[in-house]
N, C-alpha and C positions, 0 to 999 in steps of 0.2 A: 755175950750177946749173940754172936754168930752161932755158938753151940746151941743156944736155946732155939733159934730159928731152924737149925738143922734137925734137932730132935722133933720139933713141931711138924716139920715136913714129913719125917719118917712116920710119925703118928698118923698123919692124914693119909699117907699111902697105905698104911696097915688097915685103917678104917675102910678105905676104898676096896681093898682086897677082900675084906670080910663081907662087904656088900656084894 
């Protein structure tokens, strides 16, 4: 569960960086 949330956070950060 924790791993999923961590991966999700990284994905969001990457999307923000792309924007």
